[in-house]
N, C-alpha and C positions, 0 to 999 in steps of 0.2 A: 511886968511890962507887956502891953498887948503887942500883937504882931506888927501893926503899922508903926508903932513907936520903935520897935526893935529895928525895923527896916530903916527908919529915919536916923536912928542912932549910928547905924553902920554905913549910912549913905556916903559920907565923905571918903571913907577908906575904900568902899566899893568903887566909887568913881575914880579915885586915884589909881587903884590897881588896874581896873578894867579899861577905863577910857584913856588914861595917860600912859599906863604901863603896857608893854607889849606882851600881854598874856591872853590865853584863850579862855572861853567861858568855863571849860572843865577845870583849868588851873585855878580860876577864881573860886569856884565851888570848893575845891580842896583847901586852898589857903584860908578861906573864911571859916571852914569847919575846923581845921587843925589849930590855927593860931588864935581865932576869936570864938571858937565853939559856937559859931553861927551856922546851924545845920539847915540848909535849904537846897532844894533840887534845882537843876538847870532850868526846868520849865518855870519854876517859881521866880527865878531871877528874870527870865524873859518877860513874864507877866508884869513884874514890878518895874522893869525898864520901860514898858509901854505906859504904865501909870505916870512915871516920872518924865515921860517923853525924852528918854535918853537914847541916843543912837551912837554906837561906837564907830569912829572913823577908821576904816581899814586901810592898811598900808598899800603903797603902790604895787608891791609884789602880788598882793591878793588880786588886784584888778588885772594885772598882766596875765596871771594864771586864768582868770575867768574869761578874759578876752581870747586867749589862746584856745581854751577848750571850746568856746562858742564858735570860733572860726573852724575848728576841726569838725564840728557838727554840720557845717555847710547848709545852713538854712533850716535845720530841723527845729521844731518847737523845743524850747529850753527853759527849765526852771533852775534858778540859782538859790542855794541855801547857804547861809553863813551862820554857824553855831546853831544849826537846826531850824533857822527862821527863813521862810520864803521871802526873797527880796523883790521889791517892786521892779518890774521890767524897765520902766522909765528911769528909775534911779540907777539901775545897772548900766544902761546905755550912757547916762550922763556921767557917771564916774569913769567909765571906760574912756570916753572922749576927753575927760579932764586929766586923767592920770596915766594913760597908757601910751602916750606918744613915745616911740623909740627911734633913736637915730639909726642910720645904716650900720654903724659900728656896734651899737647895742645888739641889733638883730644878728650880726655876724658872730658876736661873742656867745650869744644864746643859741647855740646850734641845736641843742636838744630841747625837749619839752620842759617847761618849768615845773618844779616839784609842787605837789598839791599842798597849799598851806593848811594847817590844822583847822578842822571845822568847816571847810569849804567843799561843797558838793555841787557839780554841774551835771544835770541829768534831764531825761525826758519826763514830762508830766505824766502821771499815772491816770489811766482812763477810769471812769466810773461805770461799772458794769453790774449786771445781774449776778448775785452770788451763786456759787456752785455748791452742789451737795456731794460730799465725799463718802464713799462706801467704807464700812468699818473693817473690811477684810484686807485692805491694802497693807503690804508688809511693814511699811514705816509706822502706821498707826498701831499695829499689833506690837511691834517692837517697843514703841515709845510708852505703851501702857505697862509693859513688863520690865522696863529698864529704868533704874533710878539714875538720873543724870547728876553726877557728883563731881564737880571740878576739884582740882588739887587744893590742899589746905594752904592758906596764906600764912604769913609770918604771925598774924594775930590769932591764928587758930580757927578762923571762920571758914565755913564751906557752905555748899548747897545754895542757899538763897542770898548769899552775900552780894550786895550791890557792887557793881564795878566802880572802883575808885578812879580818880582822874589819872593817876600814874599807871594803874593797871590797864585802863582804857587805852592810854597812849601806847603801852606795850602791845596790846592786842591789835591796835590799829596798824602798827608797823608789821606785826606778824601776818596779819590777814587783811590787807587792804581791800581785797575783793569781797570779803565777808560783809563789810559794812554796806557796800553797794547792793549786795544781794539781799541783805536784811531790809534795806530801804525798799527794794522792790517787793519783797514778801509782805511787808507791812501793809502795802496798798493793793494787795491782790488777795485772791482766795487761798493762796498758800499759807497765809497767816494762821488760819484755823487748822488747816491740814497738818502743818508741821508741828503745831502746838506752841506757837510763840505767844507769849503774853507779856504785858507791861507790868513793871513792879508797882506802879502807882496808877490807879484808875483815873485820878484827876488829870494826870498827864495824857492818858489815852484820849479822854474826851477833848481836852484842850488842843492837842495836836491834830486830832481829826477835824475839828471845826475850823482850825486856822491853817490847814493845808501844810503842816510842817512834817519834816522827816525826822526819824529817830536819831539821837546821838548814841554812840556806843554805851554811854553811861546810863541810858534808859533801860538797859537790859541787865538781868542777872547773869552770872557766869553760866548757870546751867542752861539758860536760853541760848547763849552763844554756842555752848557745847552741843546743844540739841540741833541747832541749825547746821553746824559744820558736819555733824554726824549724818544728818539727812543727805547732804551733798555727797559725802563719801559713800554712803550706802547705795546711792544711785549712780555711782561712778561719774559724778559731775565735778567740774573743776572748783578748787577752793583758792586758786591763784588768780591774780588780777588778769584781765583780758589783755594779752600781749600780742601786739601786731607784728612781732618779729617772725620772719619766715623760718627761723632756726627752731625746728620742733624739738630737737634734742635739748637745747638750752631751756626751752619752755618746760619740758618734762622734768629737768633737773631742778628748776625753781619750784615747780609744783611739789616734787618730792621733799624738798626742804620745808615747805609749808606743812606738809602732812606730818613730818616728824616733829615739827614745833608744836603742832596740834596735839600729838601724842603726849608730849611732855606737859603741855598745859592742861590736858584732860585727865592726867593721872594714869592713862592706859600703859605707861611705860613700866608699871609695876605688875608683877605676875598675878597678884590677887585681883587687881582691877581688870586685867585682860581675861582672866579665867571667868570673872563675873560677867563680862561681856558675852563670851561664848556660851556661858551656861544658859542664856535665854533661849538657845536653840532656834533662834529666829533667822530667816534668810538675810535680813538687814544686818544683823550682827556679823554673820559670816562674810557678807559683802564688804563690810568695813574692815574686817581682818585681812581680807584679800588685798585691799588697797594699801593698807599699812605694810603688809608683808612685802609687797612689790617695791614700795619705796625704800624699805629697810635694806632689801637685797641690793638695790641699785646704788644706795649710799654707803654700803659696806658697814652697816650698823650691826656688827656680829652679836652683841649682847642682846639686842632686841630680836634679832632673827632667832637666836637660840631660845629665848623666852617663848616666842610664838610657836616654834617647833615643839617645845615641851607642852604647850597648851593644846596641841593637836592640829596645827596648820600643816597642810601637806607640803613636803619638801620638793614636790614636783609641780607646784603651782606655776603655770607659765607667766612670764613677765615680758613687758615690752622693752626692747633694747635697740640700740642703733649701731650699725656696722657700716662704715664708710658713708655715713649720712643717710643710710637706708633703714627704715623702720622694720624691725623683725620681732617676731614672737619667739622667745627661747625659753628653755627650761632653766631653773636656777643653777643647775650644775653646769650647763653650757656657759651661762653668764659668769659663774665663779671661775671657770677654767680660763676665760678670756680676759679677766681683770689684769690690767697691765702691771699693777703693783704686786710683785711676786709673793711677798709675805701674806698679803691679804688674800690673794688667789688661793694659796695653799690652805690657809686657815678656814676660809669659807667653804672650800671643797671638802676638807676633812669634816667640818660641821655637818654639811648636808649629807655626806655619806654615812655619818654616824647615826643619822635618822633615816637611813635606808633609802636615800634618793636613788631613783632608777637610772643606773649608769648607761643602760642601753636605749633609753628614751631620749630622742633629740628631735628638734624642730628646725634647727639651722644646720649644725653639724655636730657630731659626737664630741664629748669632752676629751676623749682620747685623741681624736684628730687635732683638736685645738692645742692640746699639750704638745703633741709632736711638732706641729707647725711653729709653735712658739720657741722651740729649742733652737739654739744657734748651731752653726757648723764650724766648730773650732779645731778641726783636725790639723795636724802639721803634716809634713811630707811623709812621715812614717805611719800616718793613720792613727796616731795616739792623741788622746784628748788631754790637754793640760789640766793639772789638778785644780787650778783656780776656777775652772768652769764647771766643776763637778756638781755644784749646788743647783745648777740649771735643771737637772733631771728630777728634782724632788716631786714636782707636781705629777710628772709621768709615773714615778714610782708609787705615789699615793693612789693613782687611778688603777695601775696594774694590779695592786693588791686586791682591788674590789671588782675587777673585770673578770667574769666567769668564762667568756668566750673570746679569747685574744684574736682569733682569726675572723671575727665578724668583719665583713667588708666595710670600708670607710669611703664614702663618696667624696671626691675632691673636685671633680669637674661638674658640668651641668648634669641635670637629672638623668639624661639618657646617654651620658658619656661614659668613658672608661672608669672602672672602679679598681681599688687596690685593697689588699689586706693592710692591717696596721703597719707591718714591716715593709710592705710594698710602698706605702705612703712615705715612710721615713726614707727609704732608698730613693724614691722619685724626687724628693725634696733635697736630697743630699744631707740629711740630718744624721751624721755619723754616730754621735752619742746616743741618739734615740734608737738607731738600728742596733747598736751593740747591746743596749739595755733590753730591747725586745728579744734579741737572740738569746741573751742570758736567761730570760723568763720563758724560754721554750717556744718562741714563735717558729712557725713552719717555714723554713727557707726554701722549700720546694713548691710552695703553693703557686699555681698559675696566676699570672697578672695580665691585665689588658691595658694597652696603651695605643696612642696614635702613631701611625707610621707615615702615611701620606694620604692625599685625597682619594687615592684608589684603594687604600686599605686603612680606613680610620679606626678600625677595631682590631688591633694586632695582638695575638696572644704571645706572651713571652714569659720570662721568669725574672727573679730579682736581679740576676746578672745583666739581663737585657735592659732593665730600667737604669742600672748604674752605668751601663755602656752608653745609653742614650744621652746621659748627662756628661759623659767623659770623666766620670769620677773614679780615678784609678784607686784611691785609698779604699773606697767602698767596694770596688770589685775585688780587691785583695782580701778584705775582711770576709766577704761572702765565700770566696774560694777556700780560705782557711777554715771557715766554719763548716764547709761541706767535705773536708778531707776525710777519707775512710782510713781504715787501719793500714792499708798499703800505700798511703800517701797520695791517693788519687782523688781529684775533685769529682763528686757525684753530680755536679752541675754541668758537666761538660757536654751532656746530651743536647743542650739547646744553645751551644756556642754559635751556631749558624745564625740564629735569630738575633743574638747579641751583636754579631758583626754587622748584620744588615742595619740595625738601629744606629750603631756607631758611625757607619759611613753616611747614612741618610741624614744624620744631624751633624755631619762634618766634624766629628770628634777624632782628630788625628792620633793623639796619644792612645786613646782607647782602642782605636783600630790597630795600631802597631802592637799593643799589649795582647790583643786577641790573636793577631797573626802569629805572634811568638809562641802561643799555646798550641799552634798547629792547625787551627781551623782553616780550611781551604776556601779560597775565593771562588773557585769553580763550583764547589758544593753550595755556596750561598747563592750564586747565580742560578744554578739548577733549581734550587728551592723556590726562588722568585718566579722563574719561568713556569714551574709546575703549577703555581697559583694562578698565573695569568701570563699568557704568551706576550702580551704588550708591556709587561713590567720592564723597567730599565735595569740594566746590570749595575753592579756596584761601582765600576769605574765610570759608567755614564752618569750615575748619581753624583759622584765626586766632581766630574767636569761640569755638570749643570750648576754647581755651586761655585764655579771658577776656582776650585781648590786644587791647584797643580801639585802641591806637596802630597796631598792625600792620593791624588791620581798616580803619582810616582811610586808611592808606597804599595799600592795595589798592583801596579804593573810589575814591580820587583818581586811580588808574591805570586806572579803567574797570570795576572789579568790581561786580557787581550781587548784592545779598543780600536775602533775604526777612526779614520781621519776626520770625518764630519764633526764628531763630538769634540775632538781636540781643537779643530779649527775654530769652532764657536767659542771655546774657552779662551784661546789665544786672542781672538778678536776683541772680546770683552776686556781682557787684561790690557790690551793695547789702549783701548778707549779710556779705561780708568787711569792708566799711567799718564796719558796726555792730559786728562783733567787735573791730575796732581802735578803737572808741569815737570814730569820726570823724563828728561830727554834720553838718559842712558837706558832706562827700561824699555822705552819705545824703540830704540835702535835694536836692542836684543830681540824683542818680540817680532819686529819686522824681518830680522834675519832668520827667524823660525817660520817665516812665511805667514805671519798673522795677517789676515785680510784687513786693509785699512779703510774700507769704504762702506762698512755695515752701518745701518741706521738703528738707533735705540730709542726707547720710550723714556727720554731723559732730556735735561736742559743743560747744555746744547745736546742735540740728538745724533751727532756724528763726531768722528775723530777730528776732522778738519774744523768743524764748528767749535770744538773744545780748544783746539790750538789757537784759533782766532780770538776766542774769548779770553785766553791767557795773554794775548798780545805777544806770543812767542814766535818770532819770525823763523827761528831755527827749526822748530817743529813744523811750521807751515811749509817750509821748503823741503823738509824731510818727507812729508806726506806727498808733496808734488812729485818728488823723485820716485816714491813708491807707487805712483800712478793714480793718485786721487785727483778728481776734478770736482768743481763746485756745482756741476749741473744737477738740478732737481734737489739740491740740499737747502734746508732751512737754516740760514745763518742770520739771526735777527740783530746781531750786535757786533760792531767794530769798536774796540775800546779807545783807540786814539788815532791821531793822524799818522803816526809812524807805521802802525799796522796797515792803515789804508794804503800808504805808499808801497809797502811790501807787497800787498795784494795786487796793486797796480803793476808793479814791476814784473810779477810772474803771470800777469794777464788773467788773474782770477776776478778782479774787481768788477768789470762790466757785467759778468754773469751774476755775481752776488747781488749787485745793485738792481739788476733787472728782476731778480727773484724776490728780493726783500727790501728794496730801497726805502719805502716810507717807514717801515718798521725800524730800520737802522737809524733813519733820521729822527724818529720819535725818541729812541733811546738816547741818542746823542744830545738832543735838546733837554731831556729830563736830567741827564747827568751834568748839565751846565758846563760842558767842556769849553775851554777858552783857547784851545790849540789850533783853531781854525777848521775843525772837522765839520761843524755845522755849515759854515760858509762853503766849504769844499763840496759837500753833498748837494747844497742848493745849486752850486755852479754846474753840477752834473745833471740838474733837473729832476732829481729823484722825487721831489714833491709833486711833480706834474705828470707822472707816469703811473699807470696801473702796475701793480706787482704781478709778475707772471704766475707765481704760485698762489696768488690770492692772499687774503688776510689770515694770519696765524690764529687758529681757533683758541689755542691755549697761551696766548700772548701774556695774559695776566699772570700766569705762573712764572713765565720768564722774567717779567718785570719784578715780581716778588723776589725771585732769586737774586736779582741785581740790587735789591733794596730800593726800588724805585716805585713811585705811586702809579696807580692804574691809569693808563691813558690809551686812546685808540687812534689818534691822529696827531700829526706834527703841530697843528694849530692848538689842539687841546693841551699838548705838552707845553707849548710856549705860554699859554695862559696859566697853566699850573705853576710855572716858574715865574709868573708875573712879569714876563718879558713882553711888554706891550709893543715895543718897536718891532720885535721879530714877528709878533702876531699880525701887525699891520702889513709887514712885508709879505707874509704868507697869504693874507687876504688879497693883496694887490696881485699876487701871482696866481690867484684863482682858487684858493682854499675856501670851502664852504663852511659857514658857521651854523651850528644847530644847537639843540638842547644840551648835549654833552659839553660843548664849548662854553655855553652860558653857565652851566652848572659849575664848571671849573673856575670861572672868574668870580661868581657869586660866593663860592667857597672861600676864595682868597679874601673877599671883602669881609666875610664874617669872621675869618681867622685874624685878620689884621685890624678890624674896626675901621676900614678905609673904603667907603662906598665909591670914592672917585674912580677907582679902577674899573668899576662896572660902567660908569658913565663914559669913560674913555673908550671902552670896548664897544659899547652900543653905538657910539659916534662913527665907528668904522663900518657899521652895517647899514644896509639900505632897506631891508625888508624885515618886519617883525615875524615871529614864528611862535609855535606853541611850545611852552616850557614849564609845565606845572611843577616839576621837581625843583627848579630854580626858585620859583616864587614860594613854594612850600618851605624851602630851606630858609629863606629870609623870614617867613612867618614864624617858623619853629624857633628860630634864634632871636625872636623879638625885635626884628629890624624893620619897623613899620615904614621908616623913611625909604629904605631900600625897596620895599614892596611898592611904594609910590613911584619910584624911579622906573621900575620894571613895567608897571602898568601904564605909566605915562608914555613910554616908548611904544607901547602896543603889544607887549608880550601877552600871549593868550594863556591864562592860568588854568584852563579846563583840562581835565584828564587825571589819570592816577598819579599819585605822588609817592616816590620812593623816599624813605625817611631814615635819618640817623639822628640819634638823640644828642642834644648839646652835652658838653662834658659836665660831670659832677664837679662840685667845688674842689679845687686843688688838683683836678685831673688835667694833664697836659694833652693838648691836641696839636699835632704837627702837620706839616704839609704832606708827610708820609701817608696820612689818612685820606688824602685826596683820591678821587676816583671811586669812592664807595658806591656811587650810583650805578656803576657797571656791574657790581656784584649782586648776588641773589639776596636782596635785602630781607631782613627779618620782618620788616614792617612796611606795609603799603597802604596808604590812605586813599580812599576813593576820590577825594577832591581836596583842593587847597582850602575850601570852606571848612571841611572836616578838620583840617590841621588847625585852623584859626580857632575853631570851637574847642578843641582839646587844649590849646595853649591858654585860652582864657582872656586874651587881649581884646577888649570890646572895640577899641578904636580900629584895630586891624580888621575885625569882623565886619564892622560897619562900612569900612572902605571897600571891602570885597562885595558886600551886599549891594552897594551903590552901583556896581557895574551892571546889574540887572541881567546877567547872562546865565544864572544858575537855574537848573531844573528843580521841580518840586522835590525830586528824590535827593538831589544834592543838599538842599536846605534841610530836608527832614533828617538825613544822615548826620548833618552837622548838629541838629537839635539833640539827637541821640548821643552824639559825642560829648556835647556840653554837659548833659546830665551824667554821663559816665564819669567824666572828670570833675563832677561836682561844681562846674562853673555855672551855677544857677542864674547868675546875673545876666547871662546871654540869652536865656530862654525867651524872655519877652520880645527881644529883637527878632529872633528867628520865627516865633509864632506870628508876629506882625508881618514878616516877609512871606508868610504862606506855608511854613513848614507843617508837615503832618505829624500828629502825635502817635502814629501807628507804624512808623517806618523803622524797620530793624536794620542793624548793622551787623554784617557777618564777619566774624573773626577769620580772616584768611591769611595765608602765608604766600610770600612771593615764590616760595619753593614749589608750590602746587596750588591748584584751584580747589583743593579739598575744603569743604565747609566744616567748621568746628561747631560753634554755638552762636546763635543769633542773640544780639542785645537789643532789647526794646525799651523805649522811654519809661513806660509805667513800671516795668520790672526793675529797671535801674533805680528809679526813685524809691520803690518799696524796699529794695535791698539796702539803700542808704538810710532808710528810716525817716525820710523827709516827708512828713505828713502834709505840709503845705503844697509841695510839688505834686504829691499824689492827688490831692484834691483838685489842683489846677488841671492836671492832665485828664482826670475823669470828667471835669466840666467841659474840656475841649474835645471830648469824644473818644478818649482812649478805650480800646477794647479790653474789658475787664477779664475776659476768659481766653484771650489770645495766648497761645503757648509759643515759646521760643523754638525755632527749628534747630535741628542738629542735636548733637550729643548732650544729654543732660538738660534739655530744655524745660523751662518751668513757667507756670502761670504766676501772676502777681500773688495770688493767695498761697500758692505753694512756697513762694519765697518768704512771705510773712511768717508762715508756719515754720519753715526751716530756721529762720532767725529768731523765733520766739517772740515776735512783736505782736502782743495781744491787741494793742490799740489799732494798728493797721489791719490786723486780721478781722476785727469786728467791723471796721469801716468797710472793708471789701465785701464781707458777707452782707452787710446792710445794703450795699450798692448792687447786689445781685451776683456776686462771685459764685461759681459752681463749686460746691464743696467736694464733689466726687470727680473732678476732672481727671481723666486717666493719666497715668505716668507716661513720660516720654519713652520711646522704644528702648533706648540705651541709656543707662545710668540716670534714669529719672525716678520720680516717686510721686505719689499723691500727696496732698497737703497733710493728711493724717500720717502717712508713712514718714514724711520728713520730720514732723513733730516728734514721732515716736523714736526715730533714729537719734535725734538731737536731745531727747530726754526732756522736752518742754511739756511737762505733765498738765499744766494749766491749759495750754493750747490744745493738747489732746482731748481734754475733757470738754472744752468748748466746741471743738469740731464734732465730737461724738454727739453732743447736745444738738448740733445743727444737722445731724443725719449723715455724718461721714461713714462710709462703708468700711467696717473694721476688717473685712476679708477681701478688699479690693486686690486684684492681681498685681504682682510686682512688675517692674520694668523687665523687658525680655532678656536683656543682658546686663549683668552687674546690678540687678535690682534686689529689693527686699520687700516682703510684705511688712505691714506694721509690726506684727508680732516678731518676725525675724529681725527687724531693725532694732527693736527695743532689747531683744535678747543678746544680739551681737555687741551692743554697747554696755550691757549690764545695767539697764535702767529697770530695776526691780518693780517699782510702783507703777510705772507706765505699763509694764508687761501685765501686771495683775489687773490693771484697769481695762486693758484690752480684752483679757480673758473674761472679765465681768460683763463686758459688752458684746460677748458672743464670738470672739475669735475662735475659728474652727480648729479643733484638735482631733476630731474623729472623722472617719470616712475620707472624703477628698482632702480634708484639712490635716490628715495625719502626716502628710509629706511636709507641710510647713512646720508642724510641731517638731518632727525629727530634725529638720534643718535648723530650727531655732535652738534646739539643744546642742547641736554640733557647732553652730556659730558661737554660742555662749562659751562652750568649753574650749573651742579653738582660740578664743581671745582671753582666756584666764578667768572667766566669770562663772565659776563652779556653783556659787550660791544661786545664781540665776538659773542655771541648768537644773539644779536640785529642786528649785521652786516649780519648774515646769514638770519634772518627773513626779514629784509628790502630788501635784495638783491633778495631773492628767494620766498618771500611770506610766509604766515603762515595761515593755514586753520584749520577748526574744525576737519577735518580728521587727520591733523598733530597733533593736541592737543590730540586726542584720542590715536593715535599711541605712542605719547610721554608718556602717562600715563602708558601704559602696556609694554613699551620697557624696557628690562632688560639688565644689563651690567655685564661683567666679570663673577664672580662666579655664579650669578643668572641665566645668560643665558644658563649655562651648567647643570642646575639642573633638567631640564625637566619640564613638567607641574605640 
């Protein structure tokens, strides 16, 4: 039977399965081969479908996914492939319109991105460019010539050139979703030949090339997939799908799982295969082993770790870890000690130590310190450790057996802060079990320790007893004294009892102080010691009183301490204030009988004893203080809780003075509390709303309101509007209250909270004159209330000016009236204009409404244009360009907290960063400056952004339009185009930039910068590094500094294969070693000598 006849014979079954059944092309290929022995490739099926004019109708979910992905791309050129076939753009749009309508409920249910259907790819078209020539000495090319890529054996016993079956392809697709995307890119770029990717079937190669199709996973042999993945690993590039999650720790964990799945798939999990990899002695092989080892450590794969250690991988290879969300580089031993699963931690630690891991080497903190900190403090009152907790010390025991110098100091605080011995650390943390174990292993209990005493003495020398006294740890103090007993039963630690007493008192440790006083240490001796250090030092009893610790004061006095009345007076005063705040009448009476002064003022809310009594509404306390001689003159009393308290104050003749001092503030609080006992009306009858406050406005009124659980307000009228009490608001206006932006903000906030615009209309009718209120208009714009914007503009509200912003709530987030008043706070975000807010929101009707006012400057319109591109609201760009916006206006990222400029955002840079080719072309046609650099930290030109993102198509367009390839890096945290490409590992971009004359030795940014060679070395991009060396990166003479820095950056980030490549290529001398030791990086290099 000829080929055409065979096709026709199977046609009914093919159409039944593929067109009517819900299967993919790969599944069709497999079923026809297995069940009908009809062996054809996916490409052959595609060709036959075209002959038959057969088109598969794809389900609604396919088009929903395509529509979602297309919208995410925000206007960028897009190709859609289904089963490897490029879809006609008209057909794509037609099917989306026909099938993708979703109700509001459907969109609500579909909160996350839809999953990619099998065989569907949405991507950028690949550019057609001049082919590149790759040099033969690049590490990957040398490695790939010497290494036989052999995937694992399948159940059928095939290997090597076995074509991927549909089921295996599906498995690989789930394992490595990012690999297929990268393979697709590589096929249409110069990476194809460099990496060594080849198709299994030359017919498919030519047909796909001429038809513009992308590869299916089934078009590759297993060794090709293996080859490509190993290339990514050897250059420390990601094999995980591009994740937009800001959680870097989660992304790294997912990447690690992919790496270990690759190890299993590739066969490298066997000792023979791994030894064969390392036997090539190539930098790429060692780089791959580094990456696998780091993943194995992080995922606690002990069998794989042991196999790699046996094969010669260093047990001290640094790995990336996360501590409290912060990325750190740590040694494997540090990581093992910090593993929370105790059994895994001990086993991994033992394994690393068995291969001679350096216990004294640490990058974060020593393993011994981690083990001590991880131990609990389970002592009872006798200082004994219960038996059930004895297993806790196993990790510490394992480390102590291997630690040659037990007294090596362990840093616990900042780099320039106090340090402790290992035993000192245990004592300072109260780790009783650890302390006992260290003492049993011979730790020196007499070693000097340093700790913080106070601001006058931040570095105080003491001993272990002093550290225990500072914590008030009696059990620890007793253990240390017992351990120091000599043959005559005397403690040899007694020589520094004075320092211990000073620490105990300074940190208000009553029991420790009494314990030390019982041992006979004299208070006078401690005071003399302090005075000898500094005549201005406070005595022990003065330290106790400064903490309002009367019990400690009495203990010291009974031991012979002498104290003057001023210190006691201050302590009594504060005690009285605290007792009144706690509504403790009895304690207040006792303290007043001891002559505690009742009229001191404190930095608190309220700030006086009388204010505290009034805030409690406690008339007995108020009258008690009056009897003690307190008057309200010059006191800040911003709150009267109820009418009863007001009558009490009136009865003792305090009320007139209080209202004169604080009347409007008291009225504001009363309105906000919504009191219905007549207090608001009473205060109005006293005319407090019409008189200036004698003490002026309370600067920290917002803190007081926060203490009361009330929203931020500054006037009675704003408070009335915040409570939506329009009748009261009208009364206040009739009585002379002036309305301004804050008041309008309050009522607009109520409108957006309640979805009731009528309250704004009612308020505006009370006013006679419009005023400027950009934040109120901006609030309505940001919350999508176009009708409310019309209301405000129709009344004549001027929207010009800076807009303070707060984001609308996320779905499900509750916003209450308590959030009112945010416009008074130091906002995190300030927009330059309402037009800018509208552009960021993306509502075209609102933007057009604002533009019709004709009041905006060119700068306002241009900033709005920039904002629309930043938020990818490209549909607004034509309106803004037509209105006269400039395409070269930057927007500075500023904070309301300061006027400090961070980084400028420019339209062309934003479009390039988004990868929007059409927008880039439009902006260039409109005169965008192609070489303009963003001002501020880390500013970039469009070309530098394209290089950083690895966007070859945009890079070539910008070069064609005249972009300067050697534009210098920004002064701080910047880079040239070549440096960005080298740092990110975009080797094709690096090659094209070098071809266009990029300076391989261009200087780095002055602060936090990297040369191209340093950047490639720091990230472990082996082939990029060799490419730079091939093109003249300097390593001798003046270039020797960047060479040594490159080696140090590579090793500091765990890329030892990269460092070895540099050393073997360029040599390594004693002078280099000396320069390496003193070479400083980043923050350190800018601190000076």
